[in-house]
N, C-alpha and C positions, 0 to 999 in steps of 0.2 A: 619756520617752526623747528625746534630742536627735537632730538629723539625723546627727551624727557617731557616735552610738551604734548606728545601724542596721547590723546585720551584713550584709555584701554578699559572700558566698562565691562568687557567680556571676562576679564580676569576674576572679577567678583562672582562670576556665575559659572566658572569652569567645573567640570565634573570632578568628583573626588578621585585623587590619584593621578590626575593629569597635570604635569608641570607647566608653568608659564613659559619657561624657556628650556632649550635643550643644548647640550654640548654636541653640536653638529659633527664635530670631528670624530666623535665616538663611533659613528657609522663607517668611517673610513671611506674607501672607494667602493664601487660596485663589485670589484674583484675581492675585496675584503669580505663583503657580504656573501659572495659566492663561495669562497673558501670555507667560511664558518658554517654556512648552511649545509654544504656537502658533507662536511665532517660531522656535524651535529645530527643530521637527519638522514643519513645514508640509507637506512633500511626502509624508510617511509616511501609510499607512493607519491611521486611528484606530479605526474601527468596521466590523464586518461583521454584517449581519442578512439572513437568507434569501438569502445569496449575494451581496448588494449591499454595496459598500464605500463608506465616507466618509473622506476625508483629514482630517488635522488642520486644514488651511487651511479646508476646507469646514465642519468642526465649529466652528471659531472664528467664521466668518462667520455661520453659522446661529444660534449662541448670541447673537451681538451683535444680530442681527435680532430674535430673541425678546425680548431685553432692551428694545429700543426699543418693541416692541409692548406689552410689559408696562407700560412707563411711559406710553404713549399710553392704556392702559386705566386709568390712575390709580394705578399702584403707587408707593408711597413707600418710602423707606428704612426697613427694619425690618418692613414688611408681610409676613405669612406667606402662602406660596403652597404649596398641596398638590399632590402628584403621586400619582395612583392608577392605576398602570400596571404591567404585567409588563415584561420586558426587550425592548422594541421600540426601533427606531432613534432615535425621538424622545427617549427618556428622558435620555441624557447631555446632549444640547444643551439640554434644558429645565432640567436642574440648573444648568448653567453660565449660562444666560440669566437665571435667577432671581438668582443671585449677582451677575452683572454689573449688574443693575438695582438692587442693594442690598437685595434681598429675602431672606427666610428660608425655606429649604426644609423642608417638612413631608412626609415620606414616608409613604404610606398603603398598607396591604396591600389589593390589589384584591379579595381574597376576603372582605373584611369584610361583615358584615350591616349593614342600615340602623342598627340600634342601636349597633353598634361605630363605624361611620362618623360618626354624629351626635355621639357623645361626642368623638371626636378632632378633628373640624372645629370644634366649638364651643369646646372647651378651648383649642385653638391660636389661635382667632380668624382662621382662614384666610379671605382675601378672594377668592382666585382658586383654582380647582382645574383641573388637567389630568387628564382621565380618559379611559382607553381606552373607546371606544364599546361594547365588549363588556360593560362593567361599569357603564355609565351608568344602567341601570335601578335599581341600588342607590341611587345618588345621588338619582334622581328620587323615590324613596319617602320620603326624609327631607328634601327640599328646603324644605318649609314650616317646618321646625324649625331652619333655619340662617340666622339673621338677619344675620350678618356676611358671609356669602358673597355676592359681587356678580357673579361671572362664572364660567361653566364652559366650558372649552375641550375639545371632543371630538376625541380623537386616534384615528386609524385605525392598524391594525398596519403598513400599508405606507407611511405618511407619511414623506416625505424619502427615498423609495427610487425615485423616477422611475417608468418604465413597469412595472418588476418589482413595484413597490408596488401598482399598480392590480390586477395579477393576484392578489397576496397578499390585497388587500381583497375582491376578488370571491370568492375561495375562502372567506374567513372569513365573509362575509355570506350567500352563496348556496349554497355546497356544504356547509361545516361548520355553517352556520346558528348561528354563535357569537354573533351580535348579536341580542339580544332586543328586541322592540318596547318603546319607552318614550317618555315626553313630558318633555322637559327644558327648561323655560323659561329665558330669559336665557342660552342657550348659543350658542357660535359654533364652527364647524368650524376645525380646526387651520390649514388653508390660508388661510381667510379671516382668522383671527387674525394670522397672519404678515404678511398684506397691510397690516395696520394700521401696520407699520413705515414705510410710505411717507409717513406723516403726521408723522414726527418724526425727531429725531436722538438718539443715545445721550448722555444726561447722566450720566456715571459719578459716582456719589456717592463721597465719601471713606469708605473702609472700612478700619477698623483691625483689628488682631489680637484686640481685645476685643469686636468686634461679633459678633452671633449669626449663624452660618451655617446650622445645622440645629436643628430640634426633632425629636429622634429618639425616638419613643414606645416605651415599654417597660412591662411590667407591674410589679407590686409585691407585697408580702406581702398587701396587701388585695385584690389582683386588679384594682384601678383603674388603668387605663392612664395613665402619666405621661410628660410630655415631658422627656427629658434635654436640657438646654441645652448645645449644643456650639458653642463659639466658633470663629472662624477659627483662632485659635492652637491650640485643642485638636486640630482635624483636621489642620491643616498640620504641626503637630509630630508627629502620629502618622504622617503620610505620610513625614516625614523619618526617623522611627524605623524604619519599614519599609525605607526605602531604605538606611539605614546598615547594617542587618542582612543584607539580601539582595543588595545590589548587588555586594559582593566576589565572590559566587558567580555572579551573573547576567552580570556584565561589561557591556560597552557595545554589544553586538551590536544591529543595527537591526531585526532581524526577529522579535522576541519576539511570540508569539501567546498571549494569555490567553483562556480560555473563561469567560465570565461567565454561568454557569448558575444560580448562586444569585441570588435576586431582589434587584434594586438597592435596594428599600426596606429591605432588611436591612443592618445596619451593617457586617457582614463584607464583603459584596459592594460596598457603597458605597465603603469605604475601600481594601480590599485589591485589589479587581478594577477599580474605576472610577478612583478618584483616584490610587492609586499607579501603576497602569499608565499613566495619563495623564502622570504625572510623568516616567516613563522612556521615553515615546514608543513604547509597545507597542501592538499592535492587539488590541482586544477583540472576540471573537466572541460576539455576544449571543444567548443561547438563551431564546426567549420562553416555551417550555413544556418544562422539563426532565423532565416526566413522560412526554413522548413519547420513550421510549428509542430506538425504531427511527430516528426522525428525528434524535435526538441523535447516534447512532452514525454515521449517514450524513454528518452535518456534520463529525464528527471524522475520518472517512475522507477527506473532501475537503480539509479544512484542518488539517493536523497541528498539535498543540499543543506549545508549549514550556513553558507554565506552566498548572497547574490549581489552582484553589482550590475545593474541594467539601466536602460534608459526608459523614460515614460512609456514610449510606444510598445516596448517589449512587455513591460508589466501589464499593460492594457490588453494586448493580444493574448498573452498567456492566460490571463485570468478569465478570458472568454472562450478559451479553446476546449474542445472536447477531450476528456481524459484528465483535465486539471484536478478534478476532485479526487482522483486516485493517487495523487502525489503525496508522499509522506513528508510532512513539514515538521515533524516532531523534533528534529534536530536543528531546525532553522533558528539561528541566533541573530542574524542581521541582514537587512535588505537596504542596499544603498542605491540611490538614483543620482545620476549626473548627466552631463553632456547636453541637456536641454531642460527647460522648465518642466517640473512635474505637475500634472493636473490634479487638483484636489479630489475630483470624482474617481480618478484612477487609484489614488492612494487610499481612499475610503473603501473602495471595493476590495482592494488587495488585503487590507487589514481584516475585513469581514471574512474573507475566505481563508486566510493563513494565520490570523491572530497577531501578525507582526506589522508595525508601522513602517512606512518607507522613510528612511533617513536620507534627506537631501543634502548634497554637497555641491561645491562650486570650485571650478578651477579652469585653467587655460593651458594650452601647449607651452606658453611662455613661463608658466609657474609650476611645471613638472608633474602634476597639475594642481594638487590640493592647496586651496587657500582657506576655505571655510567649510565647516561640516556641522550638522546638528548633533546634539548630545544623543547618545545611544539609549538613554533611559526615558526618552519622550514616549508618551502614551499614544499620541495621535500626530498626524501630519501637521507641521507648523506653517507651511507656506513660506518659510524663510530658508536661507542657505546656511543657517546656524551661526557659529562663532569662528573667528580666526583660529587656525591651528597654532600650536605652540611655536614660539619664536617668530610669529608672523604679526606684522602691523598692518592695519588697514586705515586708510584715510579717505574720507569722502570730500571731494573738492569741487569748487566752482570753476568755470571756464578759465579764470585768471590764475588758477592754481592755489588759491587760498582755501583752507578748510572751511566747510560749512558747519553750522551747529548740529549737534546730535538731534536726529529726528527730521532733518531736512535732506532733500534729494540733491545729489551731485554725482560726479564721476568717481567710481570706485578705484582707488589706487592701492597698490600692494607693495610691501617691502618685506623681504625675508630671505633666508638662505636658498629657498627653492626658485627664486626669480632668475631667469635665464641670464647668460653673460651678454646677450645681444643677438641681433639677427646676423646670420652668416654673410659676411662680406658686404653688409649694408649698414655702415655706420650712420648714414643719414636717416635711415628708417629707425634705427635704434634710438637716435637722439630724439625723435618725435614722440617716443612712448615712455621715455624716462624723465623724471623730474630732477631738478638740481639736488634734492636731498635723498635721491636713491629710490624713489617709488616708481613702480611700473603702472602706467595708466591703462586700465583694462578696456576703456571704451564703453563700459556698462554703467548705467545710471542706477544708483543704489541709495538706501537709507540705512544709516547706523542707528539702531534703536537703543533706548536707554539701558536695556539689560545686556547690551553687547551683541545681540543678534544682528545679522545683516539681511536686508530684504532687497532683492533685485526688482527695480521698477520697470526698466525699459533698457533697450540697447541704444547707445549713441550711434553706433555704426549701423549700417543698413543690412548687416549680415542676416541671412535666413537660416534657421535651424531645421533641417529636414531629418527627422529621426536622430537628432543629435549630431548630424554631420553638417559642417558649415558650407554654405553657398554664398558667394559674394556677387552681388548684382552686377558690378562692373564687368566681371568676366563673362557672365551670360549675355549681358548687353553687347559686349564687343563681338561675341560670336554671332548673335542675331543681326547686328548692324552690318556684319561683313557679307550678309546675303545680298545678292545684287538687286533683289526686289524690295528691300527694306530701306526706308528713309531714316527712321528713328526707332529706338527701342528703350523702354523703361521696364525695370524688373523689380518687383517687391515680393514680400512674403505675405501669404494670406493664411488664415486658420485652416487646419485640416484635421479631421477627427482621427485619422490613422497615423500621420507622421508629425503631428504637432503644428507644422507649417508646411505649405506647399509653395513652389515657385510659380509666380504669375507674371506673364509678360504682356506688355501693352505696346502695340506696334502701329506706327504710322507708315503706310505703304508707299513705296515708290512705283510699284507696278500693281494695279488693282487685281491682277490675276493670281497673285500669290495666295496660297491656302494655308490653313492651320497645320494640316498634316505635312505639307511641304516644309514648313519651318521647323516642326518638331523632328522630322527626319533629318534635316540639316543639322540641328543641334545635337542629335544623338551621335552623329559622326565625330563631333568635336568635344563633347562633354561627357563626364561620367553620368550614369543614368539618374542619380538623385539630383543632378543639377539641371536636367532637361525640364523646361516649363511644363507643368501639369495643366495650366490654364493659359490660353492665348486669346487676346482680344484685340481687334483692330479699332483704331481711333483716328479721327481727323487731325487731332493735335494733342500734345502733351503739356502739362503745366510746367512753366519755366520762370526763371528769374529774369531780371533786366538784361543780364549778360548772356542769356541763353542756356543756363544750367538747368537741367531737368530737375524738378522738385519731386523727388520720390515721396517725401513726407506728405505733401499735399495730395498726391495721387493715392497714397495709402489711406489717408483720412477719408477721402471720397469713396474709395472702394469699400472700406470697412463700414462707413456710414450707411451705404446702400444695403449691405448685408444685414445690418442691425435693424434697418427700417422694416 
């Protein structure tokens, strides 16, 4: 099928003012966006954290200082730099500092165990890591196995926040006791690292749209975490796609307030909350711990939002939280949901309380992430993921790669400037997900509707979405099966009213003395908390194929059938 043969029914139903295609080169590189924004919005507030604000001018100066310090530390163009932090004030300046110095950003989940962290840092070849001191003990445990890592920069929650930051750090260290004792050789405190900038001047390398900006790690059908190579052109094009779709509704008002509660290491928050908000000169309110719902509610009461990008579970929890009715939603223009399926009941309650529908979108790490999004003028929740963004083609295909008719289910495939260059140092894995005509195979089953909207039906992969975070069964099964008292393990996702899905493990025991608590404790030592099975059940046998492959689908059908009965 040629480019011209791709049916595009969505174009007939595009919102007014949204173009069908974009001149992606108009966005330039992320550094071009950085320069333009700092120049254009220098006096506006860019960030707020724990009640302290940083202007765009201050953000620009801090990022430049960071870039100089990185070059003094020996960073060369193309070197990978990891960031292992929640949403603290230092995170956005560190991102831009790395890019200014010509480096590649490697975002790391701070909840990773030493095993998971070791894999990602070694796979990416990260030479420097910025790590919040609260999580540095994890890095310390695997430091001997990281030959490429040359420097660790210890960041405190209150860094870049002046006197208020000292109070935040005191509370974190001494009252909440969030910082665990650790020994981390070769490390330097963030303030001392920034002081290195006195020893140099910024040597801005030539950065093109085809240079790598991020290695965004994601799982796969094998459970092995892979780095999606996102070039400057991938991300800057996606920022432009977001802008073209949303700006006709948002206008040019100078006081937009975005709540960045989703972690910045997640691709949705990285692009939609951080980079797109940066592009339009909005202020991000950084929420370091979105699980602290009372604290989240208090911040919302103090700083009313105009834009929210959250996941289904957060919309649900917030709408039931004490104090929610006291939040001023009069300036709220847009509520976007992504990362996991939005439940209709949650969307209905949200609109009843705020007057605003939830706009659902869809994307992946491999697509920077935006692929599809609902029109912003919808009155009610649609249950679809909306329409493809400008300059984006989608094709729903059968297992043999041929397109299925409109209205029939198949694998959702995507082509556009936002699609990754491939998986980092894994050409074999890249070949598995790309079609001969340049489409990325998402692994999700979808239907393209006659009006151009796309509806996700199911996942082809067995991925489990826990509060929007991906859990891959093979990885959890491998950990459980490594326990000396376990013979076999199968892992599936089951519905959960709080997190959307929960991890459920079904175990065939080798030793009948093994207990559920013993297995969960074992898993906690090797997996991030959201990957640890919430449900564990012992069985005499697991359903299998003739060749011995465990049939997760059959197991899931059985479990869900019993729950429905």
